[in-house]
Each structure stands twice: as structure tokens, then as C-alpha cells.
N, C-alpha and C positions, 0 to 999 in steps of 0.2 A: 144345747148345752147352756148352762148358766154363765159360765165364764167365757170371755172372748178366746176363740181358738187361737189366734195369733199370739196371745200372750200366755198360753198354757206353759208352764215351767218344765223344762228338761235340765236338771242341774242348774247351772248359772245362766243357761241360755232359755230362749223361748222357742216355741214351734216355728214362728215365722223366721226367726234368726237362723235356725237350722235349715229351713227351706231356702232362705237367701244364700246361705253358704253353698249349698248344693248347686243351685242355678248359676251362681256366680263363678263357679269352677268351670262352667262350660260357656256362659252366654255373657255378652256385653254388647250394648248397654242393657241394664237391668231396671226395670220399673216395677213398683209396687202400687196397686190400685186399691184405695181404701175408701170407706164411706166418709162422708164429710166430717163427722166428729169422732170417728173411730180411733181409739188409742193404739198406738203402735210402739213397739220396743225401739230401742236405739238401733240404727241400721248403718251400715258403712256409708261414708259421704258420697261415694259414686253412685249410690242406689237412689234413683228419682222416685219420689212419692207423688202419685196423681190422686186427687180427690174426686170421686164420682159426684157430680153436682146433683144427680137424680137418685137420691137414696131410695133403696127398697126395690129396685128392678132386678136384683139377683145377678148371678155370674155372667149372663150375657152382656150386660151393661159394663162389667169390668173388662170383659174380653174386648168389647167394642172400643172402650177408652184406651185401653193398652195398645191394641193393634193399630188404631188410628194415630196415636202418638208416635209409635215406634216406626210407622211407615216412612217417616221423614228421614230416617237414619239407617233402616235395615229392611230387608225383603222378608225376613223369617223371624218368627218368635216362638219360644216355648212358653206354654201357659200352664200354670199350676194353680193350686190352692194354698192357703197358709196353713193347712191342717195336715200335711204330709211329712212329718218330721224325719222320717226315715228314707226321704227321696235320695237316690244315688245319682251322681253325675253320670255314670256310664249308662243308666237308664235313659237319660236326656240325650246323650250322644248317640245311643242306638236309634231312638226314634228319629232324630235329625238326619241320621245317615240314610234313612229309607225315604227321605222327602223327594229326591229327584226332580222331576218336572211336575209333581203333584202340587195341590194346594194345601192339603191337610194330611198329617200322619197322626192317627189316633190309636191309643191303646184300647184293646177290646178284651173283655173277660167274658167268654161264652157269648150271650146275648147282650151284655152290658157294655155300653160304650163309656169311655172316660174322656169327656170333652176338656177336663182339667188336667189331663195328662196327655197333651197333644202338642204337635208343632203345626203352626198356621202360617201361611202367606199374610204378611201385614196388610196387603191390599184388601182383605177380608173385613177389615174394620168397618169400612163403608157398608158392606153387606150386612154386618151385625147391626148397625144402627137402623138400617131399613127393616130388619126383622123386628127390632124394638118398636119401631113406629107402627108396624103392622100388628103389634101385640102377640107376636110369635116369639115367646121369651125363652125357649129352650135352646141352649147352646148346640145341640145336636141338628138343629135346623140349619146351621151354617154348612153342613155337609151336602145340603141339596144343590144340584146343578154345578158342583165342583168336583174336581178329581181328588178322591180321598183313598188313602191306604190305611187299612185296619191292621194293626200289629197285634197278633194273638198272644196270650200269655205263654203259650209254648215257646215262641220266639224270645219274649221278654225274659224268661227264666234263664236265658244264656247269659245275661248281665245282672239279673236280679232273682236269683234262684227261689227266694220266698216271696217274690212279688211285694216286697215292703214298700216300694215307691208307689203302690196303688192303695196302700192301706191308710184310710184317713180317719178322722175323730168326729163322729157325729153324736156320740154318747159318752157319759163319764166312763162306762166300761171300755170303749174304744181307746179313750186316753190312757186308762190304767194299763191296758194291754201294751200299747206302744211305749209308754213310759218304762214298763218292766224290761222290754226288749232293749230299748236304749240303755238303760241302767246296767244291763247284763254285759254291754259291750264297753261302755264309757266311764261308769263310775268306778272310783278307786276302791 
């Protein structure tokens, strides 16, 4: 997409602001990981912004930085992207409720895993950095050798019937679709 996903407008708000609102309803503390020069919308003062010093490494670096930072204050973190503006707090709560003694709880849509719709033990931050140093850049590699629960879409429909929490924006058409859904609910 040509426009930064975090800044895509939804009425007076942006995609990232909507995501932060949903996560903040469930999780504290909350951190946003951004590229060094990435523009961000105004966020609540209790949201900590971390800047990834190694730009261009992809989502695994963001996960590594966020988990490593949060390990000092919590054992568990929900990880998402900035491009899921219809994310529901109940979706996050449901995934978190499935963690138990496991290390990762991840949404699974048939054969597709959603590493940016997952709950992680924050101690996995170190493992994420090790994967980066080994040039194994896919977030799903974090699942190796740890206890993981996959939550199917059938289960997730209990709290998100249309699975809107998994709908992201990779193309202008995706944005237009999610904007239309959002407008049908929230515009006056």
C-alpha cells in the first residue's frame, strides 16, 4: 500500500488508534513498536512507543523488541499489527484465556497461521532475537520447540462471528472493504 497502514483514516481516527483502543481495553502495559522514522498518530500517554533500531527486518524484529521490553513487567503479551482496525477486545480475551501453561496461543485459519494475532510468553523475546541472528525471519519459527496452542476459526467465531479481528489491510481494496464495514457501524 502507498499510504502507511497505521495512518489510514477511519473517520476521525486512524487504523492504529482503533487497534490501540481494542488492545488497551484488555492489556496493560501497552507498547507500540515502530520503525525509526515511522510517523504515528497521536496515542494515549500510557502507550509506550519503541523504535526498532534495525529497520527493515520485518515483523519478527518488532515482536522481539516488544516481548523483550515487556518481559521486565509481565509474563504474557498480545501481539498484533497496526492494520486490523476491526480488532475486538473479546477476541484478545479469548486467545489469552487459552494460554494456560503454554508458551504461545495463535489464531489459525485452516492452514494459515496468524503470528500477529497471538499471545506470547514474553520470555520468547530472546528466542526471537536468536532467530533474527540466524536469519530465520518468519515469526512462525517462534513456535518451534515451545508449547503452542492453535485456536481455530470455528472457536474464534464464538467471540468474533465474522472473524473481523483477522482481517488486515494489504491492498487498497482491503482498506476500502474494512472502511465500509467500519462506516456501516460507526458513522452517523
